[in-house]
C-alpha positions as CSV (number, residue, x, y, z in Angstrom):
1,M,0.0,0.0,0.0
2,K,1.3,3.5,-0.9
3,K,0.9,4.9,2.6
4,I,3.2,7.7,2.8
5,L,6.0,7.3,5.3
6,L,6.2,11.0,6.4
7,I,9.9,11.2,6.8
8,F,10.7,14.7,5.8
9,F,14.0,16.5,5.7
10,I,15.7,19.3,3.9
11,F,18.9,17.7,2.6
12,L,17.7,14.5,0.8
13,K,14.7,12.5,-0.1
14,L,15.0,8.7,0.2
15,T,12.9,6.4,-1.8
16,A,11.8,3.2,-0.1
17,F,12.8,0.1,-1.9
18,A,9.9,-2.1,-3.4
19,Q,9.8,-5.9,-4.1
20,E,10.1,-6.4,-7.9
21,Y,6.9,-7.9,-9.3
22,N,6.1,-8.9,-12.9
23,V,3.2,-6.5,-13.2
24,D,1.9,-8.0,-16.5
25,S,1.7,-11.6,-15.0
26,L,-0.1,-10.2,-11.9
27,Y,-2.7,-8.4,-14.0
28,T,-3.2,-11.6,-15.9
29,S,-3.9,-13.3,-12.6
30,F,-6.3,-10.3,-11.7
31,K,-8.4,-10.9,-14.8
32,I,-8.9,-14.6,-14.0
33,A,-9.5,-14.2,-10.3
34,K,-13.0,-15.3,-9.1
35,T,-13.6,-13.4,-6.0
36,D,-13.5,-9.6,-5.4
37,T,-11.3,-10.0,-2.3
38,Q,-8.7,-11.9,-4.5
39,K,-8.9,-9.2,-7.2
40,L,-8.4,-6.3,-4.5
41,Y,-5.2,-8.3,-3.0
42,I,-3.6,-8.6,-6.6
43,L,-4.4,-4.9,-7.2
44,N,-2.7,-3.9,-3.9
45,T,0.3,-6.0,-4.7
46,I,0.6,-4.3,-8.1
47,I,0.3,-0.8,-6.5
48,D,3.0,-1.6,-4.1
49,A,5.3,-2.9,-6.8
50,I,5.2,0.3,-8.9
51,V,7.2,3.2,-7.8
52,D,6.1,5.9,-10.4
53,D,3.0,7.6,-9.2
54,E,1.5,8.1,-12.6
55,A,1.9,4.4,-13.4
56,W,0.3,3.1,-10.3
57,I,-2.6,5.6,-10.0
58,P,-4.9,3.9,-12.5
59,Y,-4.6,0.5,-10.5
60,N,-5.5,2.5,-7.4
61,R,-8.5,3.9,-9.1
62,Q,-9.5,0.5,-10.3
63,M,-9.1,-0.8,-6.7
64,Y,-11.2,1.9,-5.2
65,D,-14.2,1.4,-8.0
66,L,-14.0,-2.5,-7.3
67,A,-14.2,-1.9,-3.6
68,T,-17.0,0.5,-3.8
69,K,-19.2,-1.5,-6.1
70,A,-18.6,-4.8,-4.1
71,L,-19.7,-3.0,-0.9
72,L,-23.2,-2.3,-2.7
73,K,-23.8,-6.0,-2.9
74,N,-26.2,-7.3,-0.3
75,N,-24.7,-10.7,0.2
76,N,-21.5,-9.5,1.9
77,D,-21.0,-11.0,5.4
78,E,-19.3,-9.1,8.2
79,R,-15.7,-10.4,7.3
80,S,-16.0,-9.5,3.6
81,K,-17.5,-6.2,4.4
82,Y,-14.5,-5.4,6.7
83,I,-12.0,-6.6,3.9
84,L,-13.8,-4.4,1.3
85,L,-13.8,-1.4,3.6
86,R,-10.1,-1.7,4.3
87,A,-9.2,-2.0,0.5
88,K,-11.5,1.0,-0.1
89,S,-9.6,3.0,2.9
90,D,-6.1,1.9,1.5
91,A,-7.2,3.3,-2.1
92,I,-8.5,6.4,-0.6
93,S,-5.3,6.8,1.5
94,N,-3.2,6.3,-1.5
95,F,-5.1,9.1,-3.4
96,G,-4.1,11.4,-0.4
97,S,-0.5,10.2,-0.9
98,Y,-0.6,11.0,-4.5
99,F,-1.9,14.5,-4.2
100,D,0.3,15.1,-1.2
101,N,3.4,14.2,-3.5
102,K,2.0,16.7,-6.1
103,G,1.6,19.5,-3.6
104,E,-2.1,19.6,-4.0
105,T,-2.8,20.2,-0.3
106,D,-6.6,20.5,-0.4
107,S,-7.2,17.4,-2.4
108,A,-4.7,15.7,-0.1
109,I,-6.5,16.6,3.1
110,Y,-9.9,15.5,1.5
111,Y,-8.7,12.1,0.9
112,Y,-6.7,11.7,4.4
113,L,-9.9,12.7,6.2
114,A,-12.0,10.4,4.1
115,A,-9.6,7.5,4.8
116,I,-9.6,8.5,8.5
117,E,-13.5,8.2,8.6
118,I,-13.3,4.5,7.3
119,D,-10.2,3.6,9.5
120,R,-12.2,4.7,12.6
121,K,-15.3,2.8,11.6
122,T,-13.2,-0.4,10.9
123,D,-11.0,0.2,13.9
124,H,-7.8,-0.3,12.2
125,K,-5.4,1.5,14.4
126,I,-2.1,1.6,12.3
127,S,-3.6,2.7,9.2
128,L,-5.6,5.2,11.2
129,S,-2.2,6.6,12.6
130,Q,-0.9,6.9,8.9
131,S,-3.8,8.7,7.6
132,L,-3.7,11.1,10.8
133,E,0.0,11.7,9.9
134,G,-0.8,12.4,6.3
135,A,-3.4,15.0,7.4
136,G,-1.2,16.5,10.0
137,K,1.7,17.0,7.3
138,N,-0.7,18.8,5.0
139,F,-2.2,21.1,7.8
140,I,1.5,22.2,8.3
141,E,1.6,23.1,4.7
142,L,-1.7,25.2,5.2
143,G,0.0,26.9,8.2
144,D,-2.6,25.3,10.6
145,Y,-0.3,24.2,13.3
146,N,-2.9,23.5,15.9
147,K,-4.8,21.0,13.8
148,A,-1.5,19.5,12.7
149,L,-0.3,18.9,16.1
150,G,-3.8,17.5,17.0
151,Y,-3.6,14.9,14.4
152,Y,0.0,13.9,15.2
153,N,-0.7,13.6,18.8
154,E,-3.7,11.4,18.2
155,A,-1.5,9.2,15.7
156,L,1.2,9.0,18.8
157,T,-1.5,7.9,21.3
158,I,-2.6,5.2,18.9
159,V,0.8,3.6,18.2
160,Q,1.8,3.8,21.9
161,K,-1.2,1.7,22.7
162,E,-0.6,-0.6,20.0
163,N,3.1,-0.9,20.9
164,D,4.1,-0.8,17.3
165,L,7.7,0.3,17.4
166,H,8.0,0.7,13.5
167,A,5.0,3.2,13.7
168,L,6.1,4.8,16.9
169,G,9.5,5.7,15.3
170,R,7.6,7.1,12.2
171,V,5.3,9.3,14.4
172,Y,8.4,10.6,16.5
173,N,10.1,11.4,13.2
174,S,7.0,13.4,12.1
175,L,6.8,15.3,15.4
176,G,10.5,16.1,14.8
177,L,9.6,17.7,11.6
178,F,6.8,19.7,13.1
179,Y,8.9,21.2,15.8
180,R,11.5,21.9,13.2
181,V,9.3,23.9,11.1
182,Q,8.2,25.7,14.3
183,G,12.0,26.6,14.7
184,D,12.1,24.8,18.1
185,K,15.2,22.8,17.3
186,E,15.7,21.5,20.7
187,T,12.3,19.6,20.8
188,A,12.9,18.6,17.4
189,L,16.0,17.0,18.4
190,S,14.4,15.2,21.2
191,Y,12.0,13.5,19.0
192,Y,14.5,12.6,16.5
193,N,16.8,11.0,19.2
194,K,13.5,8.9,20.3
195,T,13.3,7.7,16.7
196,Y,17.0,6.9,16.5
197,S,16.7,4.8,19.8
198,I,13.7,3.0,18.4
199,R,15.2,2.2,15.0
200,T,18.5,1.0,16.7
201,K,16.5,-1.3,18.9
202,L,14.8,-2.6,15.8
203,R,18.0,-2.8,13.8
204,D,16.5,-0.9,11.0
205,K,19.7,0.5,9.5
206,F,18.0,2.2,6.6
207,G,15.7,3.9,8.9
208,I,18.7,4.8,11.2
209,G,20.5,6.6,8.3
210,E,17.4,8.5,7.6
211,V,17.0,9.9,11.0
212,L,20.8,10.6,11.4
213,V,20.4,13.2,8.6
214,N,17.5,14.7,10.3
215,I,19.5,14.9,13.6
216,A,22.4,16.4,11.7
217,G,20.0,19.1,10.4
218,V,19.0,20.5,13.9
219,E,22.3,19.8,15.7
220,P,24.0,23.1,16.7
221,D,27.4,21.7,17.4
222,L,29.1,21.5,13.9
223,R,31.4,18.6,15.1
224,K,28.5,16.4,16.4
225,K,26.6,17.3,13.1
226,L,29.6,15.9,11.2
227,G,29.5,12.8,13.5
228,S,25.9,12.1,12.5
229,Y,26.6,12.7,8.8
230,R,29.5,10.1,9.0
231,K,27.4,7.4,10.6
232,S,24.5,7.9,8.0
233,L,27.1,8.0,5.3
234,A,28.4,4.5,6.1
235,I,24.9,3.1,6.3
236,M,23.8,4.4,3.0
237,K,27.2,3.2,1.2
238,T,26.3,-0.1,2.4
239,A,22.6,0.1,1.2
240,G,24.1,1.5,-2.3
241,H,21.8,4.4,-2.1
242,K,24.0,6.7,-4.3
243,V,21.6,9.6,-4.1
244,A,21.7,9.7,-0.5
245,V,25.3,9.3,-0.4
246,A,26.0,12.3,-2.7
247,S,23.6,14.5,-0.6
248,I,25.2,13.6,2.7
249,L,28.7,14.2,1.1
250,N,27.3,17.6,0.0
251,N,26.0,18.4,3.5
252,M,29.5,17.5,4.9
253,G,31.1,19.8,2.6
254,G,28.7,22.7,3.7
255,T,29.5,21.9,7.3
256,Y,33.2,22.0,6.8
257,L,32.7,25.3,5.1
258,E,30.9,26.6,8.2
259,L,34.0,25.5,10.1
260,N,36.2,27.5,7.6
261,K,38.0,24.4,6.6
262,T,37.8,24.9,3.0
263,D,40.3,22.2,1.9
264,S,38.0,19.4,3.6
265,A,35.0,21.2,2.1
266,L,36.3,21.2,-1.3
267,M,37.2,17.5,-1.1
268,Y,33.6,16.5,0.0
269,F,32.0,18.8,-2.6
270,N,34.0,17.0,-5.2
271,M,33.2,13.7,-4.0
272,A,29.4,14.5,-4.0
273,L,29.8,16.1,-7.7
274,N,31.4,12.8,-9.1
275,I,28.8,10.6,-7.9
276,R,26.1,13.0,-9.1
277,R,27.7,13.3,-12.5
278,A,27.7,9.3,-12.7
279,I,23.9,9.1,-11.8
280,S,23.1,12.3,-14.1
281,D,21.5,14.2,-10.9
282,K,21.3,17.5,-12.7
283,A,19.7,19.2,-9.6
284,G,22.3,18.0,-7.3
285,M,25.3,18.7,-9.8
286,S,24.1,22.3,-9.8
287,K,24.4,22.5,-5.9
288,S,27.8,20.9,-5.7
289,L,29.3,23.1,-8.6
290,Y,28.1,26.2,-7.0
291,Y,29.8,25.5,-3.6
292,I,33.0,24.5,-5.4
293,A,32.8,27.9,-7.5
294,K,32.4,29.8,-4.2
295,I,35.6,28.1,-2.6
296,M,37.4,28.8,-5.8
297,A,36.4,32.4,-5.7
298,Q,37.6,32.7,-2.0
299,Q,41.0,31.2,-3.2
300,K,40.9,33.9,-6.0
301,K,41.1,31.3,-8.7
302,Y,38.4,33.4,-10.6
303,D,38.6,31.6,-14.0
304,T,38.3,28.2,-12.4
305,A,35.4,29.6,-10.2
306,L,33.8,31.0,-13.4
307,E,33.8,27.6,-15.1
308,Y,32.1,25.7,-12.1
309,A,29.6,28.6,-11.6
310,I,28.5,28.9,-15.2
311,E,28.0,25.1,-15.4
312,S,26.0,25.3,-12.2
313,Y,23.9,28.0,-13.7
314,D,23.3,26.1,-17.0
315,L,22.0,23.0,-15.0
316,S,19.8,25.2,-12.7
317,L,18.1,26.6,-15.9
318,V,17.6,22.8,-17.1
319,T,16.2,21.9,-13.8
320,K,14.1,25.2,-13.7
321,N,15.1,26.1,-10.0
322,P,14.6,29.8,-9.4
323,G,16.6,29.7,-6.1
324,E,19.5,28.1,-7.8
325,I,19.3,30.5,-10.7
326,I,19.4,33.5,-8.2
327,I,22.6,32.4,-6.2
328,T,24.5,31.4,-9.3
329,T,23.8,34.4,-11.3
330,S,24.8,36.5,-8.3
331,L,28.2,34.8,-7.9
332,I,28.8,35.0,-11.6
333,K,28.1,38.7,-11.7
334,D,30.5,39.3,-8.7
335,L,33.1,37.3,-10.5
336,Y,32.9,39.3,-13.7
337,L,33.1,42.5,-11.8
338,T,36.2,41.2,-10.0
339,K,37.7,40.6,-13.6
340,K,36.3,44.0,-14.7
341,D,34.2,42.4,-17.4
342,Y,31.4,44.9,-17.0
343,V,29.3,43.9,-20.0
344,N,28.9,40.1,-18.8
345,A,28.4,41.3,-15.1
346,F,25.4,43.5,-16.1
347,K,24.0,40.7,-18.3
348,F,24.0,38.4,-15.1
349,L,22.9,41.1,-12.9
350,S,19.9,41.5,-15.3
351,V,18.9,37.7,-15.1
352,Y,19.4,37.9,-11.3
353,T,17.0,40.9,-10.9
354,L,14.3,39.5,-13.3
355,V,14.4,36.1,-11.6
356,K,14.6,37.5,-8.0
357,D,11.6,39.7,-8.8
358,S,9.6,36.8,-10.5
359,A,10.3,34.5,-7.4
360,T,9.0,37.3,-5.0
361,N,5.9,37.7,-7.0
362,I,5.4,33.8,-7.1
363,N,6.0,33.5,-3.3
364,K,3.3,36.1,-2.8
365,G,1.1,34.1,-5.1
366,K,1.7,31.0,-3.1
367,E,0.9,32.7,0.1
368,F,-2.2,33.8,-1.3
369,Y,-2.9,30.3,-2.6
370,R,-2.2,28.8,0.9
371,Q,-4.9,31.2,2.5
372,K,-7.2,30.3,-0.3
373,V,-6.8,26.7,0.2
374,K,-7.1,27.1,3.8
375,F,-10.4,28.8,3.4
376,E,-11.7,26.2,0.7
377,Y,-10.8,23.4,3.1
378,E,-12.7,24.8,6.0
379,Q,-15.7,25.3,3.6
380,K,-15.4,21.7,2.5
381,D,-15.1,20.4,6.0
382,F,-18.3,22.3,6.9
383,L,-20.2,21.0,4.0
384,R,-18.8,17.4,4.6
385,K,-20.2,17.6,8.2
386,E,-23.4,18.8,6.9
387,E,-23.7,15.9,4.3
388,E,-22.8,13.5,7.1
389,V,-25.7,14.7,9.2
390,R,-28.2,14.5,6.0
391,K,-26.9,11.1,5.3
392,D,-27.4,9.9,8.8
393,A,-31.1,11.3,8.9
394,E,-31.7,9.5,5.5
395,F,-30.2,6.5,6.7
396,K,-32.5,6.4,9.9
397,A,-35.5,7.1,7.6
398,K,-34.7,4.3,5.3
399,S,-34.3,2.0,8.1
400,R,-37.7,2.7,9.5
401,Q,-39.2,2.3,6.2
402,Q,-37.6,-1.0,5.5
403,K,-38.8,-2.4,8.8
404,I,-42.7,-1.3,7.7
405,I,-41.9,-3.1,4.3
406,I,-40.4,-6.3,5.9
407,F,-43.5,-6.4,8.3
408,S,-45.9,-5.9,5.5
409,F,-44.2,-8.7,3.2
410,L,-45.0,-11.3,6.0
411,V,-48.7,-11.1,5.5
412,I,-48.5,-10.7,1.7
413,V,-49.2,-13.6,-0.5
414,I,-46.4,-15.4,-2.3
415,I,-47.3,-13.9,-5.7
416,I,-46.6,-10.5,-4.5
417,S,-43.4,-11.7,-2.8
418,V,-42.1,-12.8,-6.3
419,F,-43.1,-9.8,-8.0
420,S,-41.4,-7.7,-5.2
421,Y,-38.3,-9.8,-5.8
422,F,-38.1,-8.7,-9.4
423,L,-38.7,-5.1,-8.4
424,F,-35.7,-5.2,-6.1
425,A,-33.3,-6.8,-8.6
426,R,-34.1,-3.9,-11.1
427,Y,-33.6,-1.5,-8.2
428,R,-30.2,-3.0,-7.5
429,L,-29.2,-2.9,-11.3
430,T,-30.1,0.7,-11.4
431,R,-28.2,1.7,-8.4
432,Q,-25.1,-0.2,-9.9
433,Q,-25.4,1.7,-13.1
434,K,-25.7,5.0,-11.2
435,T,-22.6,4.2,-9.2
436,I,-20.7,3.5,-12.4
437,I,-21.9,6.8,-13.9
438,E,-21.0,8.8,-10.8
439,T,-17.5,7.1,-10.7
440,Q,-16.8,8.2,-14.4
441,K,-18.2,11.8,-13.6
442,N,-15.8,12.0,-10.6
443,E,-13.0,11.2,-12.9
444,V,-14.1,14.0,-15.3
445,D,-14.5,16.4,-12.4
446,I,-11.0,15.5,-11.0
447,K,-9.5,16.4,-14.5
448,Q,-11.4,19.5,-14.9
449,K,-10.4,20.7,-11.5
450,E,-6.6,20.1,-12.2
451,I,-7.0,22.2,-15.4
452,L,-8.9,24.9,-13.6
453,D,-6.5,24.9,-10.7
454,S,-3.8,25.6,-13.1
455,I,-5.6,28.5,-15.0
456,H,-6.6,30.0,-11.5
457,Y,-3.0,29.8,-10.5
458,A,-2.0,31.6,-13.6
459,K,-4.5,34.2,-12.8
460,R,-3.1,34.7,-9.3
461,I,0.4,35.4,-10.9
462,Q,-1.0,37.8,-13.3
463,T,-3.0,39.7,-10.7
464,T,0.1,40.0,-8.5
465,L,1.9,41.7,-11.6
466,L,-1.0,44.2,-12.5
467,A,-0.9,47.7,-11.2
468,H,-2.4,47.8,-7.6
469,K,-5.3,50.3,-7.3
470,D,-3.6,51.9,-4.3
471,F,-0.5,52.5,-6.2
472,I,-2.4,54.3,-9.0
473,D,-4.4,56.2,-6.5
474,A,-1.3,57.4,-4.8
475,N,0.1,58.9,-8.1
476,V,-3.1,60.0,-9.9
477,P,-5.8,60.3,-7.1
478,D,-8.8,61.0,-9.4
479,N,-9.2,57.9,-11.4
480,F,-11.2,54.6,-12.3
481,V,-10.1,51.3,-13.7
482,F,-12.7,49.2,-15.7
483,F,-11.0,45.8,-16.2
484,Q,-13.0,42.8,-17.1
485,P,-11.4,39.7,-18.7
486,K,-13.2,37.6,-21.1
487,D,-12.0,34.4,-19.6
488,I,-10.2,33.6,-16.2
489,V,-7.0,35.2,-17.3
490,S,-6.5,38.2,-19.8
491,G,-4.5,39.3,-22.6
492,D,-5.4,42.9,-21.8
493,F,-3.4,44.5,-18.9
494,Y,-2.7,47.7,-17.1
495,W,0.6,48.3,-15.6
496,A,2.4,51.2,-13.6
497,T,5.7,51.9,-12.0
498,K,7.6,55.0,-10.6
499,K,11.0,56.0,-11.5
500,D,12.6,59.0,-9.8
501,N,10.0,61.7,-10.0
502,S,8.0,60.4,-13.1
503,F,5.0,57.9,-12.8
504,Y,4.3,55.6,-15.9
505,L,0.9,53.9,-16.7
506,A,0.5,51.5,-19.5
507,V,-2.9,50.3,-20.8
508,C,-2.1,47.3,-23.3
509,D,-3.9,44.8,-25.4
510,S,-1.7,41.5,-25.9
511,T,-2.1,39.3,-28.8
512,G,-5.0,36.9,-28.1
513,H,-7.1,36.3,-24.8
514,G,-7.4,33.7,-22.2
515,V,-4.3,31.6,-21.5
516,P,-2.3,32.5,-24.6
517,G,-2.9,36.2,-24.1
518,A,-2.1,35.9,-20.5
519,F,1.3,34.5,-21.2
520,M,1.9,37.4,-23.7
521,S,0.9,39.8,-21.1
522,L,3.3,38.5,-18.5
523,L,6.1,38.6,-21.2
524,N,5.1,42.2,-22.1
525,I,5.1,43.4,-18.5
526,S,8.6,41.9,-17.9
527,F,10.0,43.8,-21.0
528,L,8.3,47.0,-19.8
529,N,9.7,46.7,-16.4
530,E,13.1,46.0,-17.6
531,A,13.2,48.9,-20.0
532,I,12.2,51.5,-17.4
533,N,13.6,50.3,-14.2
534,E,16.7,48.3,-15.3
535,K,17.8,49.9,-18.7
536,N,16.8,53.4,-17.4
537,I,14.9,54.2,-20.6
538,L,12.7,57.1,-19.6
539,Q,10.8,58.5,-22.7
540,P,7.5,56.5,-23.4
541,N,8.4,56.1,-27.2
542,D,11.9,54.8,-26.6
543,V,10.4,52.2,-24.1
544,L,8.1,51.0,-26.7
545,N,11.0,50.8,-29.2
546,Q,12.9,48.7,-26.7
547,V,10.0,46.5,-26.0
548,R,9.4,45.9,-29.7
549,S,12.9,45.0,-30.1
550,Q,12.9,42.6,-27.2
551,L,9.7,40.9,-28.6
552,N,11.0,40.6,-32.1
553,K,14.3,39.0,-30.7
554,N,12.6,36.6,-28.3
555,M,9.4,35.8,-30.6
556,E,11.2,35.1,-33.8
557,G,9.0,34.6,-36.6
558,S,5.9,35.3,-34.6
559,Q,3.5,38.3,-35.1
560,D,2.6,38.2,-31.5
561,G,3.0,41.7,-29.6
562,M,0.6,44.3,-28.2
563,D,-1.3,47.4,-28.9
564,A,-0.4,49.9,-26.2
565,I,-0.7,53.3,-24.7
566,L,2.2,54.4,-22.4
567,V,2.0,57.5,-20.5
568,K,4.4,59.4,-18.4
569,F,3.3,62.0,-15.6
570,Q,6.0,64.3,-14.2
571,I,5.9,67.4,-12.2
572,K,8.2,70.0,-13.4
573,N,8.5,73.6,-12.0
574,S,5.2,72.8,-10.0
575,E,3.5,72.0,-13.4
576,L,2.3,68.7,-14.5
577,E,3.7,67.4,-17.7
578,I,2.4,64.5,-19.6
579,A,4.2,62.5,-22.4
580,Y,2.8,59.6,-24.1
581,S,3.4,57.2,-27.0
582,A,0.5,55.2,-28.6
583,A,0.7,52.0,-30.8
584,N,-2.6,51.4,-32.5
585,N,-4.7,52.6,-29.6
586,E,-5.5,56.3,-29.3
587,P,-6.1,58.2,-26.1
588,V,-9.0,60.4,-25.7
589,L,-9.0,63.9,-24.0
590,I,-12.0,65.7,-22.8
591,S,-11.6,69.5,-22.1
592,E,-14.4,72.0,-21.6
593,N,-16.9,69.5,-22.6
594,K,-15.0,69.0,-25.8
595,L,-13.7,65.6,-27.0
596,M,-10.3,65.2,-28.7
597,I,-8.9,62.0,-30.1
598,L,-5.3,62.3,-29.5
599,P,-2.7,61.0,-32.2
600,K,-1.2,57.5,-32.3
601,D,1.2,55.2,-34.6
602,K,-0.8,52.8,-36.7
603,M,1.6,50.0,-35.8
604,P,1.9,47.3,-33.0
605,V,4.6,46.9,-30.5
606,G,6.0,43.8,-32.1
607,K,6.5,42.5,-35.7
608,G,4.4,44.4,-38.2
609,E,4.6,46.0,-41.7
610,R,6.3,49.3,-40.4
611,T,9.4,49.4,-38.2
612,D,9.5,53.3,-37.7
613,S,10.4,54.7,-34.4
614,F,7.2,55.3,-32.2
615,S,6.3,59.0,-31.8
616,L,6.5,60.9,-28.6
617,H,3.5,63.2,-27.8
618,L,3.2,66.2,-25.4
619,P,-0.5,67.1,-25.0
620,E,-1.5,70.2,-23.2
621,V,-3.8,69.6,-20.4
622,K,-5.2,71.7,-17.4
623,K,-6.7,71.2,-14.2
624,G,-10.3,69.5,-14.6
625,D,-9.4,67.7,-18.0
626,T,-10.1,64.0,-18.3
627,L,-7.8,61.6,-20.2
628,Y,-9.2,58.0,-21.3
629,F,-7.2,55.1,-22.3
630,Y,-8.9,52.0,-23.6
631,T,-8.3,48.7,-25.5
632,D,-10.7,47.5,-28.3
633,G,-12.7,45.0,-26.1
634,F,-15.5,47.4,-25.4
635,I,-15.9,48.7,-28.9
636,D,-15.8,45.3,-30.6
637,Q,-18.5,43.9,-28.3
638,F,-21.7,42.6,-30.3
639,G,-25.1,43.5,-28.9
640,G,-27.8,46.1,-28.9
641,P,-31.2,45.6,-30.6
642,R,-29.3,44.6,-34.0
643,G,-26.5,42.5,-32.6
644,K,-24.0,44.8,-34.0
645,K,-20.6,46.1,-32.6
646,F,-20.5,48.9,-30.1
647,K,-17.8,50.8,-32.0
648,S,-15.4,53.6,-30.9
649,R,-17.5,56.7,-32.0
650,Q,-20.4,55.4,-29.8
651,L,-18.0,54.8,-26.8
652,N,-16.3,58.3,-27.2
653,D,-19.9,60.0,-27.3
654,F,-20.7,58.0,-24.2
655,L,-17.6,59.0,-22.3
656,L,-18.2,62.9,-23.2
657,S,-21.9,62.5,-21.9
658,I,-20.6,61.1,-18.4
659,S,-17.3,63.0,-18.1
660,E,-18.4,65.5,-15.7
661,Q,-19.6,62.6,-13.2
662,S,-17.4,61.4,-10.5
663,M,-14.8,58.8,-11.4
664,T,-16.6,56.1,-9.3
665,T,-19.9,56.9,-11.0
666,Q,-18.3,56.7,-14.4
667,H,-16.9,53.3,-13.6
668,E,-20.5,52.1,-12.6
669,M,-22.2,53.7,-15.8
670,L,-19.5,52.0,-18.0
671,Q,-20.2,48.6,-16.4
672,N,-23.9,49.1,-16.6
673,K,-23.8,50.1,-20.4
674,F,-21.6,47.2,-21.3
675,A,-24.0,44.8,-19.6
676,Q,-27.1,46.4,-21.1
677,W,-25.4,46.4,-24.7
678,K,-24.1,42.8,-24.5
679,G,-27.3,41.4,-22.9
680,D,-27.3,37.5,-23.3
681,L,-24.4,37.5,-26.0
682,E,-21.1,36.1,-25.1
683,Q,-18.4,38.5,-24.2
684,V,-16.0,38.6,-27.3
685,D,-12.8,40.0,-25.8
686,D,-10.9,41.3,-22.7
687,I,-11.9,44.9,-21.7
688,C,-9.7,47.6,-20.0
689,I,-10.6,51.2,-19.8
690,I,-8.9,53.8,-17.4
691,G,-10.0,57.3,-16.7
692,I,-7.9,60.0,-15.1
693,R,-9.0,63.5,-14.2
694,I,-6.2,66.0,-14.1
């Protein structure tokens, strides 16, 4: 059974050895097995034999479906019912482990709690303790430490009563993780030591090797830390676990580095690197190469340091590890500065800045996601309890009804009894068919959830990168933003930044909408940010020229890009000066109740027929004037009594008619106008309109 073993530590991940089975021959045996219990046993054996999650999960789903259907049969005795419930619990717990390994915390908790419910019903203590640990681990991920500790303590109470030393060692190890995450290394160490004592008593050498690494991770005395690593290293070498051996050697190198023993550190890093090269462990190679490069730099062997650092950087790109990319680019930048190679130093500084900013935004998105998952779990938990109450009431009502029916059948003639038997057989067939349909529907729902989760995660990243309303309000106080994507994510975007005493605002329409448009918007935002904040390009037309150049270089052969308006607000001599550049979309200025359509360049920011430089415009504005910037989503919307497009002239006339209203009122009137025009028709494109009163 794929019950997760809950051994977590930072420095290495150990995979349990599974007995090798011939899966094909086992599945042949499954097909000819006569009883459900035989089939379930074979499926469980197949699942245990396969290491790859994606390979065993179809067999697990088959085990769940078979156990669920078998439980619906009325001829199950108590022993058979117990075996079927255990198989169903194992399958559900396996689903929890699967989603746990994928980092899908809400789904993992859902399945672990479902397994706990069956484990309590069947009074299977050890399985219950494993499910409790799984739930506890995922509540740590949610940041709900009280619930996590509650589940861990319940698991501990169970295994202590059962006197199961293997399980007790596992729970102690999990509690060590809990207190380590809390920063209480002293308590964590005490639990790890308890785990060590139990596994020593059991002569579980592999388990001893695992917990020794955990002990080293919280041991404050560096020499004792090295002692734990050496003991673990000897065990893992004997077991032939090369991944673990390389990881421990690398950790020992890091410890010697803390002790300022660079020669010893270099020796261990090189030993780790040689093993990782032999097993093609690219992520591990990147780490070892980085530390070797650091030591070479300390020894002023700059050329050698660069070779190791660049190889580490290249591998971090292959493994797509932002943390490794950040530290390697920082080191490479410093090495080039030491060699006075300022061109390459600036190149790697740019990569470092871009990846670090992206990582910061992703971490913010993850924290938002963590809170969202926690809220969704609490909702699901509330609904689950309500459903349990409802089912219990239904069960009691059904039980009363069945008693009445049974009593009535005792006094009814044999003919009616036979007729009732046929009705019941038909009812049972219908129920089985319904179960099959519901199972298939659940599979479709799971797939749809996975896709929607990915798109919603992309939306969180995109929302993080859009200009915050508070930031816009702080620089142009009297404004509104009407932003309404067609799909979950958007190709339209608005973005703002402040450089010195200038405030920049962009309203843009990337090629496409939905997911493709959203990816283009993220690329466009990164190029705008790079041009202004990193390359110090200050005029709007020069910024658009730079973004176009980057798009053409990075999107070779593609027509993708954006239509854009980029505006610069600057106070000079106590006067507001506005400069802008416009690609395909024109700004609108309303002054003294007169509407003026400001100039634009009829070409996109991207590959097009024209490659002229974008124009810089300096419109004259005064206090009380209103500027509007919009993309084409509103004007291209079909609707109205004849189902035609709204068009720009009608939008400009409407803006003129509402321009004297407050910005909040204008925003509401635009929303209402769009909804009224669209009616029951589908929204055709993303919408972005920004109004600013000077």
